[in-house]
C-alpha positions in Angstrom: -24.8 27.5 -1.0 -25.3 27.5 -4.8 -27.1 24.6 -6.3 -28.9 24.9 -9.6 -27.4 28.1 -11.0 -25.4 26.3 -13.7 -26.7 24.6 -16.8 -25.4 21.5 -18.5 -23.0 23.5 -20.6 -21.7 25.3 -17.5 -23.3 28.7 -18.4 -25.5 30.6 -15.9 -29.0 29.3 -16.3 -30.9 30.5 -13.1 -30.4 32.7 -10.1 -28.3 31.2 -7.2 -30.3 28.9 -4.9 -29.8 26.7 -2.0 -29.9 22.9 -2.0 -33.1 21.2 -3.1 -35.5 20.1 -0.4 -34.4 16.5 -0.9 -30.8 17.3 0.1 -29.8 16.1 3.6 -27.0 17.6 5.6 -25.3 15.3 8.2 -22.5 15.3 10.6 -21.1 12.3 12.4 -19.5 12.5 15.8 -16.8 9.9 15.2 -13.1 10.5 15.2 -12.6 9.9 11.5 -15.4 12.3 10.5 -15.2 14.9 13.2 -15.4 18.4 11.8 -16.7 17.2 8.4 -20.2 18.0 7.1 -21.8 15.7 4.5 -24.4 17.0 2.0 -26.3 14.0 0.7 -27.9 14.7 -2.7 -29.6 12.8 -5.5 -27.9 13.4 -8.8 -29.7 13.7 -12.1 -26.7 12.3 -14.0 -23.4 10.8 -13.0 -21.3 10.2 -16.1 -19.9 13.5 -17.3 -18.4 14.5 -20.7 -15.0 16.3 -20.4 -15.2 19.6 -22.3 -13.6 19.5 -25.7 -10.9 22.1 -24.8 -9.7 20.0 -21.9 -6.2 18.5 -21.9 -7.5 15.3 -20.2 -6.6 12.1 -22.0 -10.1 10.7 -21.6 -13.6 11.8 -22.6 -15.8 10.7 -19.7 -15.5 11.0 -15.9 -17.4 9.8 -12.9 -17.1 11.4 -9.4 -19.4 10.2 -6.6 -18.1 12.9 -4.3 -17.3 16.6 -4.4 -14.8 18.1 -1.9 -12.2 15.9 -0.3 -11.2 15.2 3.3 -7.7 14.2 2.1 -7.1 18.0 2.4 -4.1 18.1 0.1 -3.0 21.7 0.2 -2.1 21.7 -3.5 -5.3 20.1 -4.9 -6.2 21.5 -8.3 -9.9 20.8 -7.7 -10.2 23.4 -4.9 -11.5 26.0 -7.3 -14.6 23.9 -8.0 -15.9 24.5 -4.5 -16.2 28.2 -5.2 -19.0 27.4 -7.7 -21.1 26.4 -4.6 -20.3 29.7 -2.8 -18.0 27.7 -0.5 -14.4 28.6 0.0 -11.6 26.7 -1.6 -9.7 26.1 1.7 -11.3 24.6 4.7 -14.7 24.2 3.1 -13.2 22.1 0.4 -11.7 19.8 3.1 -14.7 19.6 5.3 -17.9 20.2 3.2 -18.3 17.0 1.3 -21.1 16.5 -1.3 -22.2 12.8 -1.5 -24.2 11.7 -4.6 -26.0 8.9 -2.8 -27.7 7.5 -5.9 -24.5 7.3 -7.9 -24.5 3.4 -8.3 -28.2 3.1 -9.5 -27.8 6.2 -11.7 -24.7 4.8 -13.4 -26.4 1.4 -14.1 -29.3 3.3 -15.7 -26.9 5.4 -17.8 -24.8 2.4 -18.9 -28.0 0.7 -20.1 -29.1 3.7 -22.1 -29.2 3.3 -25.9 -27.2 6.5 -26.2 -24.2 5.1 -24.2 -21.4 3.7 -26.5 -19.4 1.9 -23.9 -16.6 4.5 -23.7 -13.8 4.5 -21.1 -14.8 6.1 -17.8 -12.1 7.7 -15.6 -12.6 8.0 -11.8 -10.6 9.9 -9.2 -9.8 12.6 -11.8 -11.1 15.4 -9.6 -11.5 14.3 -6.0 -10.7 10.9 -4.6 -13.5 8.3 -4.9 -11.8 6.4 -2.0 -11.6 9.3 0.4 -12.7 8.6 4.0 -16.4 9.2 3.2 -16.4 6.1 1.0 -15.9 4.0 4.1 -19.3 5.1 5.3 -21.3 5.6 2.2 -19.9 2.6 0.2 -20.8 3.9 -3.2 -17.9 2.3 -5.1 -19.0 -1.3 -4.8 -22.2 -0.6 -6.6 -20.4 1.5 -9.2 -17.9 -1.2 -9.9 -20.6 -3.8 -10.1 -22.4 -1.8 -12.8 -19.2 -1.3 -14.8 -18.4 -5.0 -14.5 -21.9 -6.1 -15.5 -21.8 -3.9 -18.6 -18.2 -4.8 -19.3 -17.4 -1.1 -19.5 -13.7 -0.1 -19.4 -12.7 2.2 -16.6 -9.7 3.5 -14.6 -9.3 4.7 -11.0 -6.7 7.1 -9.6 -6.5 7.2 -5.8 -4.4 8.0 -2.7 -6.7 5.9 -0.6 -6.0 2.4 0.7 -9.8 1.7 0.8 -9.6 0.5 -2.8 -8.4 -2.8 -1.5 -11.8 -3.4 0.1 -13.1 -3.8 -3.5 -10.3 -5.9 -4.8 -12.5 -8.9 -5.6 -14.8 -6.6 -7.7 -11.8 -5.2 -9.5 -10.5 -8.7 -10.3 -13.9 -9.6 -11.7 -14.0 -6.5 -13.8 -10.6 -7.3 -15.3 -12.0 -10.6 -16.6 -14.5 -8.8 -18.8 -13.1 -5.4 -19.6 -10.1 -3.2 -19.6 -9.3 -1.9 -16.1 -6.5 0.5 -15.1 -5.6 1.7 -11.6 -3.0 4.1 -10.3 -1.9 5.5 -6.9 -0.5 8.9 -6.5 2.9 9.2 -4.7 4.9 12.3 -5.2 7.5 11.8 -2.4 8.5 9.5 0.4 9.2 12.3 2.9 7.0 11.6 5.9 7.3 15.0 7.5 6.3 16.7 4.2 3.5 14.2 3.7 2.0 14.9 7.1 1.7 18.7 6.4 0.9 18.7 2.7 -1.5 15.7 2.5 -2.7 15.4 6.1 -5.8 13.3 5.4 -4.2 10.6 3.3 -2.6 7.2 4.0 1.2 7.4 4.0 3.2 7.2 0.8 4.5 3.8 1.8 0.9 2.5 2.4 0.0 3.7 -1.0 2.9 1.8 -2.5 1.7 -1.3 -0.6 -1.7 -0.8 -2.3 0.1 -0.7 -5.7 1.9 -4.0 -4.9 -1.2 -5.7 -3.7 -3.2 -4.7 -6.8 -0.6 -5.9 -9.2 0.0 -9.1 -7.3 -3.8 -9.7 -7.6 -3.8 -9.2 -11.4 -5.2 -5.7 -11.3 -2.8 -3.4 -13.3 -1.6 -0.5 -11.1 0.7 2.4 -12.1 2.0 5.3 -10.1 1.5 8.9 -10.8 4.5 10.6 -9.2 2.6 13.8 -8.3 3.0 16.4 -7.5 6.7 16.9 -7.5 7.1 20.0 -5.3 9.8 22.4 -6.3 12.6 22.8 -3.7 10.8 20.4 -1.4 10.7 17.0 -3.1 12.8 17.5 -6.2 16.4 16.9 -5.2 18.3 14.2 -7.0 18.4 12.1 -3.8 14.7 12.4 -3.2 13.8 11.6 -6.8 16.0 8.6 -6.8 14.5 7.2 -3.5 10.9 7.7 -4.7 11.4 6.1 -8.1 13.3 3.2 -6.6 10.4 2.6 -4.1 7.9 2.8 -6.9 9.8 0.2 -9.0 10.1 -2.0 -6.0 6.4 -1.8 -5.5 5.9 -3.4 -9.0 4.2 -0.4 -10.6 3.4 -0.9 -14.2 4.6 2.6 -15.0 5.6 5.9 -13.4 4.4 9.2 -14.6 5.9 12.4 -13.0 3.9 15.6 -12.8 5.3 18.8 -11.4 3.1 20.9 -9.1 0.8 23.3 -10.9 -1.0 26.1 -9.0 -4.4 27.0 -10.5 -6.5 29.7 -8.9 -8.1 28.4 -5.7 -5.2 26.0 -5.1 -2.6 28.7 -5.5 -3.8 30.9 -2.7 -4.2 27.9 -0.3 -0.8 26.4 -1.2 1.1 29.7 -0.9 -0.5 30.3 2.5 0.7 26.9 3.6 4.2 27.6 2.2 4.4 30.9 4.0 3.6 29.1 7.3 5.8 26.1 6.9 8.6 27.2 4.5 8.6 31.0 4.4 12.1 31.1 2.9 10.7 29.5 -0.3 8.0 32.0 -0.9 10.1 34.3 -3.1 11.5 31.3 -5.1 7.9 30.1 -5.8 6.8 33.5 -6.8 9.6 33.7 -9.3 9.1 30.1 -10.6 5.4 30.5 -11.1 5.5 34.1 -12.2 4.4 33.1 -15.7 1.2 31.5 -14.5 -0.1 28.2 -13.1 2.7 26.0 -14.4 6.4 25.8 -13.6 8.6 26.8 -16.6 9.0 24.1 -19.3 12.7 23.9 -18.6 12.0 22.9 -15.0 9.3 20.4 -16.0 11.6 18.8 -18.6 14.4 18.5 -16.1 12.3 16.7 -13.5 10.5 14.5 -16.1 13.8 13.6 -17.8 15.4 12.6 -14.5 12.5 10.5 -13.4 12.4 8.7 -16.7 16.1 8.0 -16.5 15.7 6.6 -13.0 12.7 4.6 -13.9 14.6 2.9 -16.7 17.5 2.2 -14.4 15.2 0.5 -11.8 13.2 -1.3 -14.4 10.0 0.8 -14.3 9.6 2.5 -17.6 7.9 5.9 -18.2 4.2 6.0 -18.8 3.1 4.2 -21.9 0.5 5.4 -24.4 -2.8 3.8 -24.0 -4.0 2.3 -20.7 -1.4 3.9 -18.5 -2.2 7.3 -19.8 -5.8 6.9 -19.0 -5.2 6.7 -15.3 -3.4 9.9 -14.8 -5.3 13.0 -13.7 -5.6 16.1 -15.8 -2.8 18.7 -15.7 -5.5 21.3 -15.0 -8.9 21.2 -13.4 -11.9 21.3 -15.7 -15.3 21.5 -14.0 -17.9 19.0 -14.9 -21.4 20.3 -15.7 -23.9 21.1 -13.0 -26.9 18.8 -13.3 -29.7 20.9 -11.9 -31.4 21.4 -8.6 -30.5 18.0 -7.1 -26.9 17.7 -8.2 -23.5 19.1 -7.5 -20.9 17.5 -9.6 -17.3 17.3 -10.7 -10.6 13.6 -9.4 
């Protein structure tokens, strides 16, 4: 597995090597972690600058994990596992890198003279509230540091575990700008079980949205991804937007499926197994690259915004609500040397 072969500017800096000697690999023989391997590492840095060419609406990100047991077949971050000489399919779902010193490192970086108190986005690559967080409990320390330094931040998640930290989120909202969002692309339970097998149900995520907003922690919904020919019918879009509005979401932002390298191969294999008749239609729709045609994106986005206005949940506003949506394309964070593997 590669470790320190990338420099801070993401250019090759050294020959490929294995984990540093202080990295620990663990497996846990419990039902929730069976089949998952955790690589515990000590990071050299934890706050990462987004490359200037990125389309992300924020400049800094923080990700305490790499790889994700949510196992969403479409996840745009899958490609990043190939940088470690791991595959973008099963390895991404089951080989999880845990930055065990993330809270202490963040506190040190926030206290640095160089840090200007900029907004930090979390969950922009993999979910910081995936199942591993239930064991490693890195987020409470991270939130405490952000609260103590009154540093603005946002979190995007599919995990209900965020409610464990509700009190810390409330405390943070009293001293700084906090934004949260849950990702819900569809209410179809059969589709959810096959395309997002490691996640809480869409209805559970909407309960999280309602609970956060009722507690005074602003929570929006990223309606993503909308899957062509699977979750984009007028009836499906209406049902999803209505449920989002009923959950009290501060805004709804639709995002059509994009298929970057790494995710594309894994998703198309899933499609061939579960919906083989759709393969030719996807090949035609995505013939131009990673993104669906603009006419298709505009049609879905326009319809969602119309429905959102109808149900009293307007489209995403500029400012805080934009900061909680994930990037439309994956952009790797820098590698931080022989004791760090990075990149929601």
